[in-house]
N, C-alpha and C positions, 0 to 999 in steps of 0.2 A: 514430479510436478513440473509443469511447463508454463511460463508466463511470457506472453508476447505483448509488447508495448507498441501501440500505433504511432505513426509519425506525428500526429497532432499532440499526443500525450508526451512523446519524447521532447518536442519543442517546448511544451509548457513546463516539463520537469527541468529542462536545461535552464530556463529562465528562473525558476523557483530555487534552484540549487547553485546558481552561478556564484562563484567566489566563496562558497561555503564548503566546509569539510564535515563529514559525517557519513552515516549509513542510512540508506533508504529501507524502511521496513513496511511491509504490508501487515498492518496491525489488525487484530480482531479485538476491537475496543468494547469492553463491557462496563466501563465506568458510567454510572447513572442509569444503567439499563435494568438493574434489579436482579438479574440472573445471568449466569455465564452463557446460557443458550440464547439469550436475547441481545447479543452483541451486534456490532456493525463494523464492517471493514473500513479501514482508513489508511492513507499513506502518511507515514511519519518520517521526518528527517531527524535522526538522533545522534548524539555525541558518541555513545557507547552501545555496544551490543550487550544483551543479557545472556546469562547462562541458559542454554537450551535453544538459542536462536540458530537457525541453519540457513545457509546460503542457497539461493536459486539464481543461476546465471540467466540473464535476459539479454535482449538485443540493445538495451540501454546501459547495462551494467548489472552488478549483483543487487538483488533485493533479498531481504532477510525476513523470515517468518518464525514465530515461536513454535517449537516442535509440539507443545501441548495444545496449540490452537489449529494445527494443520487439518484436523478433522472438519473444521468449518469451511474449508476451501475445497475446490475441485482440482482434478489432475491437470486439466487444461483451462487456462484463464487468459483473458485479454484485458489490459488496462488501456482505456481510451480516454480522450478528452473531448468534451462537447462545448463549443463556444456559446451556443444558444442557452445552455443552462449554467455556463461558467463553472463546470466541475468535471472531475474525473469520473469514470465509470469502470466498474469491475464486472466483467461478464464471462460466461462460459458458453460452450456450444448449446447448453440446455436452458440457460436462464441469465437474467441480470442478477448478479449477487448483490451489487449496490449501484443503482443508477445515478446516485448523487454522492459519490465518494469524496470526502474532504482530504486536504493536504495540510498537515500541521508541521511547522518548523519547531521542533522541540530542542534544537541546539541553542536557542536563546533563553530557554527556561533555566533559572537558577534553582538548585536544590536547597 
């Protein structure tokens, strides 16, 4: 799997992660979707990795994906950021996987 991050997305990620420690995950979030195949991709900054997360090296640094959710992503993807919609986008050569991808800082969440 290959993930490229555009310059605009790198700039926004640097601002959102500045001064913070953690791991950047490309999450296939199914919470509130009703079914595992009805999930949506999102970027999460997390304190710890979960068992089964694997690393993908990018031009921004490593991004982690859950091995069990890898099937919902494509072999080549691009993470972009659009100012007009104020959101990240996840796309592949074939499609927009999520044209309005959110970023959530989970490092602040207390268990």
